[in-house]
C-alpha positions in Angstrom: -54.2 469.2 133.3 -55.5 470.5 130.0 -59.0 470.0 128.7 -60.1 470.7 125.1 -63.3 471.8 123.5 -64.0 471.9 119.8 -66.4 474.4 118.2 -67.4 475.1 114.6 -67.5 478.4 112.7 -70.5 478.7 110.4 -71.2 481.3 107.7 -72.8 484.6 108.5 -76.1 485.5 106.9 -74.5 488.5 105.0 -70.9 487.4 104.6 -69.9 483.8 104.6 -66.4 484.3 106.0 -67.3 487.1 108.4 -67.3 484.9 111.5 -64.0 483.3 110.4 -62.4 486.8 110.2 -63.9 487.9 113.6 -62.6 484.7 115.2 -59.1 485.1 113.9 -59.1 488.8 115.1 -60.2 487.7 118.5 -57.6 485.0 119.2 -54.8 487.2 118.0 -55.7 490.3 120.1 -52.5 491.9 121.3 -53.8 492.6 124.8 -54.5 488.9 125.3 -51.3 487.5 123.8 -48.6 489.8 125.3 -48.5 492.0 122.1 -48.5 489.0 119.8 -45.7 487.1 121.6 -47.9 484.0 122.0 -49.3 483.9 118.5 -48.3 481.5 115.7 -49.4 479.9 112.4 -48.8 477.0 110.1 -49.1 476.9 106.3 -49.8 480.7 106.3 -48.7 483.9 108.0 -50.6 485.4 110.9 -51.0 488.7 109.1 -52.6 487.2 106.0 -54.2 484.0 107.4 -57.7 485.1 106.6 -56.8 485.8 103.0 -55.0 482.4 102.6 -58.0 480.5 104.0 -60.5 482.3 101.8 -58.3 481.8 98.7 -58.1 478.0 99.4 -61.9 477.9 99.6 -62.3 479.8 96.3 -59.7 477.6 94.5 -61.7 474.4 95.3 -65.1 476.1 95.1 -66.0 475.4 98.7 -66.9 478.8 100.1 -70.3 477.9 101.6 -71.4 475.9 104.7 -68.9 475.4 107.6 -66.0 477.8 107.4 -63.5 476.7 110.0 -63.1 474.9 113.3 -62.1 476.5 116.7 -60.4 474.4 119.4 -60.0 475.8 122.9 -57.4 474.1 125.2 -57.8 475.3 128.8 -55.2 474.6 131.5 -55.7 474.2 135.2 -55.1 477.3 137.3 -51.5 477.6 138.4 -50.4 474.4 136.8 -48.3 475.9 133.9 -47.0 479.2 132.5 -47.7 480.9 129.1 -44.4 479.7 127.6 -45.0 476.0 128.3 -48.7 476.4 127.3 -47.6 477.9 123.9 -45.2 475.0 123.3 -47.9 472.5 124.0 -50.4 474.3 121.6 -47.7 474.6 118.9 -46.8 470.8 119.1 -50.5 469.9 118.9 -51.0 472.0 115.8 -47.8 470.5 114.1 -48.9 467.0 114.9 -52.6 467.3 114.2 -53.0 469.9 111.5 -49.7 470.9 109.8 -49.9 468.3 107.0 -53.2 469.5 105.4 -54.6 472.7 107.0 -53.9 476.4 107.4 -54.1 477.2 111.1 -53.6 480.1 113.5 -52.9 479.4 117.2 -52.4 481.5 120.3 -52.3 481.5 124.1 -54.3 484.0 126.2 -52.8 484.8 129.6 -55.2 487.7 130.5 -57.3 485.5 132.9 -56.5 483.3 135.9 -56.8 480.2 133.7 -54.3 480.2 130.9 -55.9 478.8 127.7 -55.1 478.4 124.1 -57.0 478.9 120.9 -56.6 477.2 117.5 -58.6 478.1 114.4 -58.0 476.1 111.2 -59.6 476.2 107.7 -62.4 473.7 107.1 -60.9 473.0 103.6 -57.6 471.2 103.1 -55.1 473.2 101.0 -53.5 469.9 99.7 -56.5 468.3 98.0 -59.7 470.4 98.7 -61.3 467.9 101.0 -63.2 469.3 104.0 -62.3 468.5 107.6 -64.8 466.0 108.9 -65.5 465.9 112.6 -67.1 462.6 113.5 -68.9 461.8 116.7 -66.3 460.5 119.1 -63.3 462.1 117.5 -62.7 464.2 120.6 -62.5 461.1 122.8 -60.5 459.0 120.3 -58.1 461.6 118.8 -58.1 465.2 120.1 -58.1 464.8 123.9 -55.8 461.8 123.9 -53.2 463.8 121.9 -53.6 466.7 124.2 -53.0 464.4 127.2 -50.0 462.8 125.5 -48.3 466.2 125.0 -49.2 467.4 128.5 -47.6 464.3 130.0 -44.5 465.0 127.9 -44.3 468.5 129.6 -44.9 467.1 133.1 -48.6 468.1 133.4 -51.5 466.0 134.6 -53.7 464.3 132.1 -57.5 464.3 132.0 -57.6 460.6 132.9 -55.4 461.1 136.0 -57.6 463.9 137.1 -60.7 461.8 136.7 -59.2 459.0 138.7 -58.5 461.5 141.6 -62.1 462.8 141.4 -63.5 459.3 141.4 -61.4 458.4 144.5 -62.7 461.5 146.3 -66.3 460.7 145.4 -65.9 457.1 146.7 -64.5 458.3 150.0 -67.4 460.6 150.5 -70.0 458.0 149.6 -68.5 455.6 152.2 -69.4 458.2 154.9 -72.9 456.9 155.7 -74.2 459.8 157.9 -73.2 462.3 155.3 -75.2 460.6 152.6 -78.3 460.2 154.8 -78.1 463.9 155.9 -78.1 465.2 152.3 -81.1 463.0 151.4 -83.0 464.1 154.5 -82.2 467.8 153.8 -83.4 467.4 150.2 -86.7 465.9 151.3 -87.2 468.5 154.1 -86.6 471.3 151.6 -89.1 469.8 149.1 -91.8 469.4 151.8 -91.2 473.0 153.1 -91.8 474.6 149.7 -95.0 472.5 149.2 -96.5 472.9 152.7 -98.9 475.6 153.8 -98.3 474.9 157.5 -96.3 472.8 159.9 -99.0 470.0 160.1 -99.0 469.7 156.3 -95.2 469.5 156.4 -95.3 466.6 158.8 -98.0 464.9 156.8 -95.9 465.2 153.6 -92.8 463.8 155.3 -94.8 460.8 156.5 -96.0 460.3 152.9 -92.3 460.1 151.9 -92.0 457.0 154.2 -90.5 459.0 157.1 -91.2 458.0 160.7 -91.5 461.0 162.9 -90.6 461.0 166.7 -91.7 463.9 168.9 -89.9 465.0 172.0 -87.9 468.0 173.1 -86.6 467.9 169.5 -88.3 466.5 166.4 -86.4 463.4 165.0 -87.0 461.6 161.7 -86.1 458.2 160.3 -86.3 457.5 156.6 -87.1 454.0 155.3 -84.0 451.9 155.5 -82.1 453.9 158.1 -81.4 452.3 161.5 -81.6 455.2 163.9 -83.6 458.5 164.2 -81.9 461.7 163.3 -82.7 465.1 165.0 -83.6 467.7 162.3 -81.7 470.4 164.2 -78.4 468.4 163.6 -78.8 469.0 159.9 -78.0 472.7 160.2 -79.3 475.9 161.6 -82.1 476.1 159.0 -83.6 472.7 160.0 -84.7 473.2 163.6 -88.5 473.2 164.3 -88.5 476.9 164.8 -86.7 477.6 161.5 -88.8 475.1 159.6 -92.0 476.9 160.8 -90.5 480.2 159.8 -89.4 479.0 156.4 -92.9 477.7 155.7 -94.5 481.0 156.6 -91.9 483.2 154.9 -90.9 481.5 151.7 -88.2 483.4 149.7 -86.1 482.8 146.6 -82.9 483.1 148.6 -83.6 479.8 150.4 -83.6 477.8 147.2 -80.8 479.6 145.3 -78.1 477.0 146.1 -80.1 473.8 146.1 -78.2 471.3 143.9 -80.4 469.2 141.7 -79.3 465.5 141.7 -77.9 464.4 138.4 -79.5 461.4 136.8 -77.5 458.3 136.1 -76.4 458.2 132.5 -76.2 454.7 130.9 -74.2 454.5 127.7 -75.6 452.2 125.0 -73.3 450.6 122.5 -76.0 448.9 120.4 -76.4 449.9 116.8 -78.7 449.2 113.9 -77.9 446.0 112.0 -78.8 446.3 108.4 -80.5 443.3 106.8 -78.6 441.9 104.0 -80.4 441.8 100.7 -80.5 438.8 98.4 -78.8 438.9 95.0 -80.7 438.1 91.8 -79.2 434.6 91.7 -80.1 433.9 95.3 -83.7 435.0 94.7 -84.0 432.6 91.8 -82.6 429.7 93.9 -85.1 430.3 96.7 -87.9 430.6 94.2 -87.1 427.2 92.8 -86.9 425.6 96.3 -90.3 427.1 97.1 -91.9 425.7 93.9 -90.4 422.3 94.7 -91.9 422.6 98.2 -88.5 422.2 99.8 -89.2 425.4 101.9 -92.5 426.8 103.1 -93.8 430.3 104.0 -93.6 431.2 107.6 -96.9 430.7 109.2 -98.8 433.6 110.6 -98.7 434.2 114.4 -101.5 432.8 116.6 -101.1 435.4 119.2 -104.4 437.0 118.3 -106.1 433.9 119.8 -104.7 434.7 123.2 -105.2 438.5 123.2 -108.2 438.4 125.6 -106.4 436.0 128.0 -103.2 438.1 128.0 -105.3 441.2 128.7 -107.0 439.5 131.7 -103.7 438.3 133.0 -102.3 441.8 132.9 -105.3 443.1 134.9 -105.0 440.3 137.4 -101.3 441.1 137.9 -102.1 444.8 138.5 -104.8 443.9 141.0 -102.5 441.5 142.8 -99.7 444.1 143.1 -102.3 446.7 144.4 -103.6 444.3 147.0 -100.1 443.5 148.1 -98.9 447.1 148.2 -101.8 448.2 150.4 -102.0 445.0 152.6 -105.6 444.4 151.7 -107.2 441.2 153.0 -110.9 442.2 153.5 -113.5 444.5 152.0 -112.9 446.9 154.9 -109.2 447.1 154.0 -110.2 447.9 150.4 -112.5 450.7 151.5 -109.8 452.1 153.8 -107.3 452.0 151.0 -109.7 453.9 148.7 -110.1 456.6 151.4 -106.3 456.8 151.8 -105.8 457.2 148.1 -108.4 460.0 147.9 -106.8 461.8 150.8 -103.3 461.5 149.2 -104.7 462.9 145.8 -106.3 465.8 147.7 -103.0 466.6 149.6 -100.9 466.3 146.4 -103.3 468.5 144.4 -103.1 471.1 147.2 -99.3 471.0 147.2 -99.3 471.3 143.4 -101.5 474.3 143.5 -99.1 476.0 146.0 -96.1 475.2 143.8 -97.9 476.7 140.7 -98.7 479.8 142.7 -95.1 480.1 143.9 -93.9 479.5 140.4 -96.1 482.2 138.9 -94.6 484.7 141.4 -91.2 484.3 139.7 -92.6 484.3 136.1 -90.6 487.4 135.2 -87.4 485.7 136.4 -88.1 482.6 134.3 -88.9 484.7 131.2 -85.6 486.4 131.6 -83.8 483.0 131.8 -85.6 481.9 128.6 -84.6 485.2 126.8 -80.9 484.8 127.8 -80.9 481.1 126.8 -82.4 482.0 123.4 -80.4 485.1 122.6 -77.0 484.6 124.3 -75.2 483.3 121.2 -76.4 486.3 119.1 -75.3 488.6 122.0 -71.8 486.9 121.9 -71.5 487.8 118.2 -72.5 491.4 119.0 -69.7 491.6 121.5 -67.3 490.3 118.9 -68.1 493.3 116.7 -71.1 492.2 114.7 -73.6 495.2 115.0 -76.4 493.3 113.2 -77.1 491.5 116.6 -77.5 494.7 118.6 -81.2 494.1 119.2 -80.6 490.6 120.5 -77.9 491.9 122.8 -80.2 494.6 124.2 -82.8 491.9 125.1 -80.1 489.9 126.9 -79.0 493.0 128.8 -82.6 493.8 129.9 -83.0 490.2 131.1 -79.8 490.3 133.1 -81.0 493.5 134.8 -84.1 491.7 135.9 -82.0 489.0 137.5 -79.7 491.5 139.1 -82.7 493.2 140.7 -83.6 489.8 142.3 -80.0 489.3 143.3 -79.7 486.2 141.2 -77.2 485.0 138.7 -78.3 483.3 135.5 -77.3 479.8 136.7 -79.1 480.3 140.0 -82.3 481.5 138.3 -82.1 478.5 135.8 -81.6 476.2 138.8 -84.5 477.7 140.6 -86.8 477.2 137.5 -85.6 473.6 137.2 -86.2 473.0 140.9 -89.8 474.3 140.8 -90.6 472.4 137.6 -89.1 469.1 139.1 -91.4 469.4 142.1 -94.5 470.1 139.9 -93.6 467.1 137.7 -93.2 464.9 140.8 -96.7 466.0 142.0 -98.1 465.1 138.5 -96.5 461.7 138.6 -97.8 461.0 142.1 -101.3 462.0 141.2 -101.2 459.9 138.0 -100.1 456.8 140.0 -102.7 457.4 142.7 -105.5 457.7 140.1 -104.3 454.5 138.5 -104.5 452.8 141.9 -108.0 454.1 142.4 -109.1 452.7 139.0 -107.7 449.3 139.9 -109.5 449.4 143.3 -112.8 450.2 141.5 -112.1 447.3 139.1 -111.6 444.9 142.1 -114.8 446.1 143.7 -116.7 445.7 140.5 -115.4 442.1 140.1 -116.3 441.3 143.7 -119.9 442.6 143.3 -120.2 440.7 139.9 -119.2 437.5 141.6 -121.6 438.1 144.5 -124.5 438.8 142.1 -123.6 435.6 140.1 -123.5 433.5 143.2 -126.8 435.0 144.4 -128.3 434.2 141.0 -127.0 430.7 141.0 -128.3 430.2 144.6 -131.8 431.5 143.6 -131.9 429.2 140.5 -130.9 426.2 142.6 -133.5 427.1 145.2 -136.2 427.5 142.5 -135.3 424.1 141.0 -135.5 422.5 144.4 -139.0 424.0 145.0 -140.1 422.8 141.5 -138.8 419.3 142.1 -140.8 419.1 145.4 -144.0 420.1 143.6 -143.4 417.4 141.0 -142.9 414.8 143.7 -146.1 416.0 145.5 -148.1 415.6 142.3 
């Protein structure tokens, strides 16, 4: 299987074609291409490709902005050899670029994964038009062509590989116990990092709708699961003894390899539909119809009349959902619900405070991650030979030293930062929801008291009228 990735080469601040030259020098390095054996070109010679591309730009007066495009085609480890890979790259260039562009291509076999590079001029030598990469071209043109050529040479295609991965994921998802175990482990890990002691850990698990069963071993049952599961069966780090130890001795190493769940991505195919404008003749025609009273102006909306009613309806709906969610039937139930909400807000605030304190302990690590993320592209240019980015490269090296001291890779540190932030965000969302519920409960209480006062007033008025009528009769 071969997968492709397209990049663009932009102008350098000092020399517009500097990055183009650096890129060409990199993909044709002799130590990466068996002394130039796996290097080729179309519509130019390898030795003078840079000069040819620059001349084409000057002829058509297009020396600014995007200079070239760089396509990387990477093959699965052990699936092919350099000779076959070179033939595949060569055929792709001849079919996709040879008619209009100067291009240089090569295969690098100095790593475990054989991969190819193609750099082509952004300006066509035939008519001076620039190559235009539209969103979706990779899916519609580039990768399908790579797959077609791979299939011709007996290699797997990307679609075939995706089908195998999907089949594997489906088999795993059918294994019910495995899915529950992963979910329970994730929730236990979150509660451990937020808890200050074992009692708080149990309380937080219960707030996540877990039923806890005590015995020789602690067992839990999440909402929707049929049977209890012993925590110790989840792994050696999930026995009661280890959970207590992890709560008292939190360390970065425990959270290095926690995989954050990926959100479901929903593709939208909707687009903006432009309203068609009327021509001059159509405008005149409609003007005449309007004067003849054949058509009328659209009346204004009457929605404003129902604004207050809609607002009241929304409030009633929220109050109903609140009463239903908390199983409230009496005033005592309402007061208990308020106490429960206050306790949950207090617990969540405490957990949030602990998370912020833990997060601040690793502030230096997170600063290093931000530095690497910000400066890594500039550092890459420095490694390609551009000395103007030396300062940026030094910042990245210092940041990497900090991570090394903590025995963390960049990805692990980034994942750790994401993990802490996700837990803090979850606390914020929970607090926001609980405060909203508290406001609704106060609103219900206010309505009840208002109705009671109104009823009392009505009863007093009726009583007073009755007394007055008796006096009148007596007279």
